[in-house]
C-alpha positions as CSV (number, residue, x, y, z in Angstrom):
1,M,72.5,-62.2,108.7
2,E,69.4,-63.8,106.4
3,P,66.6,-61.5,107.4
4,K,68.6,-58.4,106.4
5,N,69.2,-59.7,103.1
6,K,65.5,-61.0,102.6
7,V,64.9,-57.0,103.4
8,V,67.4,-55.7,101.0
9,E,66.1,-58.5,98.3
10,T,62.5,-57.2,99.0
11,D,63.4,-53.8,98.8
12,R,65.2,-54.4,95.1
13,S,62.3,-56.2,94.0
14,A,59.9,-53.0,94.7
15,E,62.5,-51.0,92.9
16,I,62.0,-53.2,89.9
17,E,58.1,-53.5,90.2
18,Q,58.4,-49.3,89.8
19,L,60.8,-49.5,87.5
20,K,58.9,-51.7,85.2
21,A,55.8,-49.3,86.0
22,Q,58.0,-46.5,85.1
23,I,59.3,-48.2,81.6
24,V,55.3,-49.4,80.8
25,T,54.2,-45.6,81.2
26,L,57.2,-44.5,79.3
27,E,56.3,-47.5,76.4
28,Q,52.6,-45.4,76.6
29,L,54.2,-41.7,76.6
30,L,56.3,-43.2,73.6
31,E,53.4,-44.4,71.6
32,V,51.0,-41.5,72.5
33,Y,54.0,-39.0,71.3
34,E,54.5,-41.1,68.1
35,Q,50.9,-41.1,67.2
36,E,50.8,-37.2,67.8
37,T,54.4,-36.9,66.0
38,S,53.0,-39.0,63.0
39,S,49.5,-36.6,62.7
40,K,51.5,-33.7,62.9
41,S,53.9,-34.9,60.1
42,T,50.9,-35.6,58.5
43,K,49.1,-32.6,58.7
44,L,52.8,-31.0,57.6
45,E,52.9,-33.1,55.0
46,Q,48.9,-31.8,53.4
47,A,49.5,-28.0,54.3
48,L,53.2,-28.5,52.5
49,A,51.1,-30.5,50.0
50,Q,48.6,-27.4,49.7
51,L,51.2,-24.8,49.8
52,Q,52.9,-26.2,46.8
53,E,49.2,-26.0,44.9
54,H,48.7,-22.8,45.8
55,T,52.0,-21.7,45.0
56,Q,51.6,-23.5,41.3
57,Q,48.2,-21.8,41.2
58,L,49.6,-18.1,41.7
59,S,52.4,-19.3,39.1
60,H,49.7,-20.0,36.7
61,A,47.7,-17.4,37.7
62,E,50.8,-15.1,37.1
63,T,51.4,-16.6,33.7
64,T,48.0,-16.0,33.0
65,L,47.9,-12.4,34.0
66,K,50.6,-11.7,32.5
67,A,49.4,-12.8,29.4
68,L,46.2,-11.3,29.4
69,R,48.0,-7.9,30.2
70,S,50.2,-8.7,27.3
71,M,46.8,-9.6,25.4
72,L,44.8,-6.0,26.9
73,D,48.0,-4.0,26.0
74,S,47.8,-4.9,22.2
75,I,44.8,-4.6,21.6
76,G,43.8,-1.1,20.0
77,D,40.4,-0.5,22.1
78,P,40.8,1.0,25.5
79,V,40.4,-1.4,28.3
80,V,39.6,0.4,32.1
81,V,39.7,-1.5,35.2
82,T,38.4,0.6,38.5
83,D,38.4,-0.7,42.3
84,Q,34.8,0.1,43.9
85,H,35.6,3.4,44.7
86,G,36.4,4.3,41.1
87,Q,40.0,4.5,41.4
88,F,41.8,3.1,38.0
89,V,43.5,-0.2,39.1
90,F,44.2,-1.4,35.1
91,L,44.4,0.7,32.5
92,N,46.1,-0.7,28.9
93,P,47.9,1.7,26.5
94,A,44.7,2.6,24.3
95,A,43.3,3.6,27.3
96,E,46.0,6.2,27.6
97,T,46.2,7.2,24.4
98,I,42.6,7.4,23.0
99,L,40.8,8.4,26.1
100,G,44.1,10.3,28.5
101,I,43.5,8.4,31.2
102,R,46.1,8.2,33.8
103,A,46.2,5.6,36.7
104,S,46.6,8.1,39.3
105,S,43.4,9.5,38.4
106,S,39.6,8.7,39.1
107,L,36.8,7.2,37.0
108,T,34.7,10.8,38.2
109,N,37.7,13.2,37.8
110,W,38.8,11.5,34.4
111,A,35.1,11.8,33.2
112,R,33.9,15.0,34.2
113,T,37.5,16.5,32.9
114,W,37.2,14.6,29.4
115,R,33.5,16.1,29.0
116,D,34.5,19.7,30.2
117,T,37.4,20.1,28.0
118,Q,37.4,17.7,25.5
119,G,33.6,16.5,24.8
120,L,31.9,13.4,25.8
121,F,28.3,13.2,23.9
122,L,25.2,11.5,23.8
123,P,24.7,9.9,20.7
124,D,22.7,13.2,19.4
125,Q,26.6,14.9,19.6
126,T,25.1,17.7,21.4
127,T,24.1,17.2,25.0
128,P,26.6,16.5,27.3
129,Y,27.2,12.9,28.8
130,P,25.6,12.8,32.4
131,I,28.6,11.5,34.4
132,E,26.3,9.5,36.4
133,E,25.3,7.8,33.7
134,F,28.4,6.7,32.3
135,P,28.5,3.3,31.4
136,L,31.1,2.3,33.9
137,M,29.5,4.5,36.7
138,Q,26.5,2.1,36.1
139,A,28.6,-1.0,36.6
140,L,29.9,0.0,40.0
141,R,26.3,0.3,41.0
142,G,26.4,-3.4,39.6
143,E,24.2,-2.4,36.2
144,S,25.0,-4.3,32.9
145,V,25.7,-1.8,30.1
146,D,26.2,-3.1,26.2
147,A,27.1,-1.5,23.7
148,T,26.2,2.0,24.5
149,E,27.1,4.6,22.2
150,V,29.6,7.9,23.2
151,F,30.4,10.5,21.1
152,A,33.8,12.0,21.9
153,R,35.6,15.1,20.5
154,T,38.6,16.2,21.2
155,A,39.4,20.0,20.4
156,E,43.1,20.3,19.5
157,P,43.3,18.6,17.0
158,L,39.9,17.9,16.1
159,V,39.2,14.8,16.7
160,E,35.7,13.1,16.6
161,N,34.7,9.3,17.4
162,W,32.6,7.3,18.1
163,L,32.8,4.9,21.3
164,S,30.6,1.9,21.9
165,V,30.8,1.1,25.3
166,T,30.4,-2.3,27.1
167,A,30.7,-2.5,30.9
168,R,30.3,-5.0,33.5
169,S,30.6,-5.6,37.3
170,L,33.3,-7.0,39.5
171,P,32.0,-9.1,42.2
172,D,33.9,-11.0,44.8
173,E,32.9,-14.6,45.5
174,T,30.1,-13.4,48.4
175,G,28.5,-10.7,45.3
176,K,29.9,-7.9,46.7
177,I,31.3,-5.4,43.9
178,Q,35.0,-4.9,44.0
179,G,35.2,-3.0,41.0
180,G,34.2,-2.4,37.1
181,V,35.7,-2.8,34.1
182,A,34.8,-1.6,30.6
183,V,35.9,-1.8,27.1
184,F,35.6,1.1,24.4
185,H,35.4,-0.3,21.1
186,N,36.6,2.5,18.1
187,V,32.9,2.2,15.8
188,T,33.7,5.8,14.0
189,S,34.4,4.5,10.4
190,L,31.8,2.1,11.1
191,K,29.1,5.0,11.7
192,Q,31.0,6.6,9.1
193,T,29.7,3.6,6.8
194,E,26.1,3.8,8.3
195,V,25.9,7.9,7.6
196,A,27.1,7.2,3.7
197,L,24.7,4.6,3.7
198,R,21.7,6.6,4.8
199,R,22.5,9.6,2.5
200,S,23.0,6.8,-0.4
201,E,19.9,5.8,0.8
202,A,17.8,8.7,1.1
203,H,19.7,9.4,-2.8
204,S,18.3,6.5,-3.9
205,R,15.2,6.6,-2.6
206,E,14.8,10.3,-4.0
207,Q,15.7,8.7,-7.2
208,A,13.4,6.3,-7.0
209,Q,10.6,8.6,-6.5
210,Q,11.7,11.0,-9.1
211,L,11.7,7.8,-11.4
212,H,7.9,7.0,-9.8
213,H,6.8,10.3,-11.0
214,A,8.4,10.3,-13.8
215,L,6.7,7.3,-14.3
216,Q,3.2,8.3,-13.5
217,D,3.9,11.3,-15.8
218,L,4.6,9.0,-18.8
219,Q,1.7,6.5,-17.7
220,K,-0.8,9.9,-17.6
221,A,0.8,11.0,-21.0
222,Q,0.4,7.8,-22.3
223,T,-3.4,7.1,-21.7
224,Q,-3.8,10.8,-22.4
225,L,-2.1,10.2,-25.8
226,I,-4.0,7.1,-26.5
227,Q,-7.3,8.5,-25.8
228,T,-6.5,12.0,-27.5
229,E,-5.6,9.9,-30.7
230,K,-8.9,7.9,-30.1
231,M,-11.0,11.1,-29.7
232,S,-9.1,12.6,-32.7
233,G,-10.1,10.0,-34.7
234,I,-13.4,9.8,-33.6
235,G,-13.2,13.6,-34.4
236,Q,-12.0,13.5,-37.8
237,L,-14.7,10.8,-38.1
238,V,-17.2,12.8,-36.6
239,A,-16.7,16.2,-38.9
240,G,-15.7,13.8,-42.1
241,V,-19.6,12.4,-41.5
242,A,-21.1,15.4,-40.8
243,H,-19.6,17.2,-43.5
244,E,-20.8,14.7,-46.2
245,I,-24.5,14.6,-44.4
246,N,-24.6,18.7,-44.5
247,N,-23.7,18.5,-48.0
248,P,-27.1,16.7,-49.3
249,I,-29.2,17.7,-46.1
250,S,-28.4,21.5,-47.3
251,F,-29.8,20.3,-51.0
252,V,-32.9,18.8,-49.3
253,Y,-33.5,21.7,-46.8
254,G,-32.9,24.2,-49.4
255,N,-35.6,22.7,-52.0
256,I,-38.2,22.7,-49.7
257,T,-39.7,25.7,-50.0
258,P,-39.1,25.9,-53.9
259,A,-40.9,22.5,-53.8
260,N,-43.9,23.7,-51.5
261,E,-44.0,26.7,-53.4
262,Y,-44.1,24.6,-57.0
263,F,-47.1,22.6,-55.3
264,Q,-49.0,25.8,-54.6
265,S,-48.9,26.9,-58.1
266,L,-49.7,23.4,-59.2
267,L,-52.7,23.6,-56.5
268,R,-53.7,27.3,-57.9
269,L,-53.9,25.9,-61.1
270,L,-56.0,22.7,-60.8
271,R,-58.5,25.0,-58.6
272,L,-58.6,27.2,-61.8
273,Y,-58.8,24.3,-63.8
274,Q,-62.2,23.6,-61.3
275,K,-63.6,27.0,-61.1
276,H,-64.0,26.9,-65.3
277,Y,-64.3,23.3,-66.2
278,P,-66.8,22.0,-63.1
279,N,-67.8,19.4,-65.0
280,P,-64.9,17.5,-66.7
281,D,-64.8,14.5,-68.5
282,L,-65.2,11.2,-66.7
283,E,-61.8,9.8,-67.1
284,I,-60.7,13.0,-65.7
285,Q,-63.5,12.9,-62.5
286,A,-62.7,8.6,-61.7
287,E,-58.7,9.8,-61.9
288,L,-59.7,13.2,-59.4
289,D,-62.0,10.8,-57.4
290,E,-59.0,8.0,-56.9
291,I,-56.1,10.6,-56.2
292,G,-58.4,12.5,-53.3
293,L,-57.6,15.6,-54.3
294,D,-58.7,17.5,-51.3
295,F,-56.9,15.0,-49.1
296,L,-53.9,14.9,-51.4
297,E,-53.6,18.9,-50.5
298,E,-53.8,18.6,-46.7
299,D,-51.7,15.6,-46.1
300,L,-49.1,17.0,-49.0
301,Q,-48.9,20.1,-46.9
302,K,-48.3,18.1,-43.2
303,L,-45.5,16.0,-45.5
304,L,-43.7,18.9,-46.5
305,K,-43.6,20.5,-42.7
306,S,-42.3,16.9,-42.0
307,I,-39.4,17.0,-44.6
308,R,-38.4,20.5,-43.0
309,S,-38.6,19.2,-39.5
310,G,-36.7,16.5,-40.4
311,A,-34.3,18.5,-42.2
312,E,-33.8,20.7,-39.6
313,R,-33.1,18.3,-37.1
314,V,-30.6,16.7,-39.4
315,R,-28.8,19.8,-40.1
316,Q,-29.1,20.6,-35.6
317,I,-27.3,17.0,-35.4
318,V,-24.7,18.3,-37.9
319,L,-24.0,21.1,-36.1
320,A,-24.2,19.5,-32.9
321,L,-21.4,17.1,-34.6
322,R,-19.1,19.5,-35.8
323,N,-19.2,21.9,-32.9
324,F,-18.3,18.6,-30.3
325,S,-15.6,17.6,-32.8
326,R,-14.3,21.3,-32.9
327,L,-11.2,20.3,-35.1
328,D,-11.2,23.6,-36.6
329,E,-11.0,25.9,-32.8
330,T,-8.5,23.7,-30.9
331,G,-6.6,25.9,-27.9
332,M,-7.9,28.0,-25.7
333,K,-10.7,30.3,-26.4
334,P,-14.0,31.7,-24.5
335,V,-16.4,28.8,-24.5
336,D,-20.1,28.6,-23.5
337,L,-20.2,25.8,-21.4
338,H,-23.9,25.1,-21.9
339,Q,-23.5,24.8,-26.0
340,G,-20.9,22.2,-25.3
341,L,-23.5,19.9,-22.6
342,D,-26.2,20.4,-25.2
343,N,-23.9,19.2,-28.2
344,T,-22.9,16.5,-25.8
345,L,-27.0,15.6,-24.8
346,L,-27.7,15.7,-28.9
347,I,-24.9,13.4,-29.5
348,L,-25.8,10.9,-26.7
349,Q,-29.7,11.5,-27.7
350,N,-30.1,7.4,-29.3
351,R,-29.0,6.3,-25.9
352,L,-31.1,8.5,-23.7
353,Q,-34.3,6.8,-25.5
354,S,-36.3,4.0,-24.8
355,K,-35.2,0.8,-25.9
356,K,-35.6,-2.9,-25.5
357,G,-38.5,-2.2,-23.3
358,L,-36.5,0.2,-21.1
359,P,-37.8,3.3,-19.9
360,A,-36.1,6.4,-22.1
361,I,-33.6,8.4,-19.0
362,Q,-35.1,12.0,-18.4
363,V,-32.3,14.7,-18.3
364,F,-33.5,17.7,-16.6
365,H,-31.1,21.1,-16.6
366,Q,-31.1,23.5,-13.7
367,Y,-28.3,26.1,-15.7
368,G,-27.0,29.1,-14.1
369,E,-25.9,32.8,-15.7
370,L,-22.1,31.6,-16.3
371,P,-20.1,34.0,-18.0
372,L,-17.6,32.2,-20.9
373,V,-14.7,30.4,-19.9
374,N,-11.9,30.2,-21.4
375,C,-10.5,26.8,-22.3
376,D,-10.4,23.7,-25.1
377,A,-14.0,23.2,-25.9
378,S,-12.9,19.7,-27.8
379,Q,-11.3,18.5,-24.4
380,L,-14.1,19.5,-22.2
381,N,-16.3,18.4,-25.1
382,Q,-14.5,14.9,-24.2
383,V,-15.1,15.6,-20.6
384,F,-18.6,15.7,-20.5
385,I,-19.0,12.8,-23.1
386,N,-16.9,10.4,-20.8
387,I,-19.0,11.4,-17.8
388,L,-22.4,11.3,-19.3
389,S,-21.6,8.1,-20.9
390,N,-20.8,6.8,-17.3
391,A,-23.8,8.1,-15.9
392,I,-26.3,6.1,-18.5
393,D,-24.1,2.9,-18.1
394,A,-24.6,3.4,-14.2
395,I,-28.1,3.7,-15.1
396,E,-28.6,1.0,-17.6
397,T,-26.9,-1.2,-15.1
398,R,-29.5,-0.5,-12.4
399,L,-32.3,-0.8,-15.0
400,Q,-31.6,-4.2,-15.4
401,V,-32.1,-4.8,-11.8
402,S,-35.0,-2.5,-11.1
403,T,-37.4,-0.4,-13.2
404,T,-39.5,0.7,-10.6
405,F,-37.3,4.3,-10.9
406,V,-37.7,6.5,-12.7
407,P,-34.4,7.1,-14.7
408,T,-32.3,10.6,-14.6
409,I,-29.6,12.9,-14.8
410,T,-29.7,16.2,-13.7
411,I,-27.2,19.0,-14.9
412,T,-26.6,21.8,-12.6
413,T,-24.3,24.5,-13.5
414,K,-23.1,27.7,-11.4
415,Q,-20.7,29.9,-10.6
416,Q,-19.3,30.2,-7.6
417,G,-16.7,32.9,-6.7
418,G,-14.1,32.6,-8.8
419,A,-15.2,29.1,-10.5
420,I,-17.5,27.4,-12.2
421,V,-19.3,24.1,-11.1
422,I,-21.2,21.9,-13.0
423,Y,-23.0,18.6,-11.3
424,I,-23.7,15.8,-13.1
425,Q,-26.4,13.7,-11.2
426,D,-27.7,9.8,-11.9
427,N,-29.4,7.9,-10.0
428,G,-27.6,4.7,-11.2
429,V,-26.4,1.9,-9.3
430,G,-23.7,3.7,-7.4
431,M,-20.3,3.2,-6.3
432,M,-18.6,0.8,-3.5
433,P,-16.1,3.1,-1.6
434,E,-13.1,0.9,-2.8
435,V,-14.3,1.7,-6.6
436,M,-14.4,5.4,-5.9
437,Q,-10.7,5.3,-4.9
438,R,-9.4,3.5,-8.1
439,L,-11.7,5.6,-10.3
440,F,-9.3,7.9,-12.0
441,E,-6.7,5.5,-12.1
442,P,-5.7,4.8,-16.0
443,F,-6.7,1.4,-17.0
444,F,-9.1,0.2,-13.9
445,T,-12.7,0.0,-15.1
446,T,-15.2,-2.7,-13.5
447,K,-17.1,-3.4,-17.0
448,P,-16.9,-6.2,-18.4
449,V,-13.5,-7.3,-20.9
450,G,-14.4,-5.3,-24.3
451,Q,-16.8,-2.7,-23.1
452,G,-14.3,-0.3,-21.2
453,T,-10.5,1.1,-21.7
454,G,-10.3,2.6,-18.0
455,L,-8.7,5.8,-19.6
456,G,-12.0,7.7,-20.3
457,L,-12.1,9.3,-16.5
458,S,-8.3,9.2,-16.0
459,V,-8.3,11.4,-19.2
460,S,-11.3,13.4,-18.2
461,Y,-9.2,13.9,-14.2
462,Q,-5.8,15.3,-16.8
463,I,-7.5,17.6,-19.0
464,I,-9.8,19.2,-16.0
465,E,-6.5,19.4,-13.6
466,K,-4.4,20.8,-16.6
467,H,-7.7,23.3,-17.0
468,G,-5.9,24.5,-13.6
469,G,-9.8,22.8,-12.0
470,T,-10.5,19.7,-10.3
471,I,-13.3,16.7,-10.3
472,R,-14.9,15.3,-7.2
473,V,-17.0,12.6,-6.9
474,T,-19.9,11.2,-4.2
475,S,-21.7,8.3,-4.8
476,E,-24.2,5.7,-3.0
477,L,-24.4,2.0,-3.3
478,G,-27.8,2.1,-4.9
479,Q,-28.5,5.3,-5.4
480,G,-26.3,7.0,-7.6
481,S,-23.3,9.2,-8.4
482,Q,-22.5,12.8,-8.7
483,F,-19.5,14.0,-10.3
484,A,-18.7,18.0,-9.6
485,I,-16.5,19.5,-12.4
486,I,-15.0,22.8,-11.0
487,L,-13.2,25.0,-13.2
488,P,-11.6,28.6,-12.4
489,I,-13.1,31.5,-14.9
490,K,-9.4,33.0,-14.8
491,E,-7.4,31.8,-17.4
492,P,-4.8,28.9,-16.9
493,S,-1.2,29.3,-16.1
494,D,1.4,29.6,-19.0
495,S,2.5,26.3,-17.8
496,Q,-0.9,24.7,-18.1
497,K,-1.7,26.5,-21.4
498,Q,1.5,24.5,-22.9
499,N,-0.1,21.2,-21.4
500,L,-3.1,21.8,-22.8
501,A,-1.3,22.8,-26.5
502,I,-0.1,19.2,-26.6
503,R,-3.3,18.1,-27.7
504,S,-3.0,20.8,-30.6
505,E,0.0,19.5,-31.5
506,N,-0.7,15.3,-31.5
């Protein structure tokens, strides 16, 4: 019996060991399961947390999107969003109202319809806006558009608006364009203000130009009035002096002939005494020897001729002074220009003569055949004396540096077509180009203070201009200058006569 029990015990022991091994295996499996369950639970918790976070983000995005949509719906400027195919995905009410866009349409169809039926134009307001260059179309190509102006016009009712369009593309995280957005800003009021401002600026510029011209005319009138008053005063003085000189010189000149006759009578009487009394008393003979009757007769003849010549010279000067002033002949009259030039040279004769060791200035005349010119003689004489005085000044300035040249003034006159040209050329110091450009400006002078007013040439130019002519100047520094006075032979117009009459009234 005992062996049998041992077998049974042995079998149970084996079962127990087997069970133990199974329990260990089960425990290992259970541990692995627990680990897997724990890992999956952690992942599940993480996924749940991510889901909750994503849900919160979606909720926040939805809230933000609602706020953004509300904000875009409330603004007055059209805002448009399209997908990559140009299909509208968002429109605010302003886009539907102002631009007439419908959500079911596409960008291309809307732009073409609006352009053809209503009117989308380039800023010139006449050229239709090219569809492919429309700002939102450029944005869908990846281009950025800033404040491009579009002129929009509706037919019924007629409404014209200026739109400033800004457009951008909408790329995804990879950079691929998924759509585009554009904002249309109505700048019509700004444009109208700009137009009004431009008109105002143009009007202001026009007024400024008119004021500038009026100021220039006033300055010209002022300078001419100053010079005219000056010349009028000089003319009156000259005329007065000429009148005062003319009376005594006429008396002297008129008595030369009687004086000569009286002298000849006395001389004949003396000769008669010598014939009948060839041997006078010693006292008379001594007086005749002391006087030198023969020398007295010869020298007195020369003296009387000299007195006549001097008196004639004075009479010529007086006549020249009266002709130069012409106070009794103001206004438009046929005038011999050569006489005016000669009278002016006679007035300036003292300045042309040699003085202070400097040579005299030689004057050459090359006068052509000229008709009488209808003009104001006193004003033209004023022009002649201004230009000739400047020529003398230029020559004297050059003579201060060098006396190796012959100082000359050449006056040439000729008729060219319907005009008279007077050339006055000197070989003085000449002028630089910048001086020539300002030569006829009022109060411009290169002379020292106190030696020139800067009005002479300015007034001269105005006088010739009002006679319907012009003055041209050429000059070379160190060689001299030439003034060309061009006067029309025909009579000036009524307006020119009126301007010239101002001088007579003043």
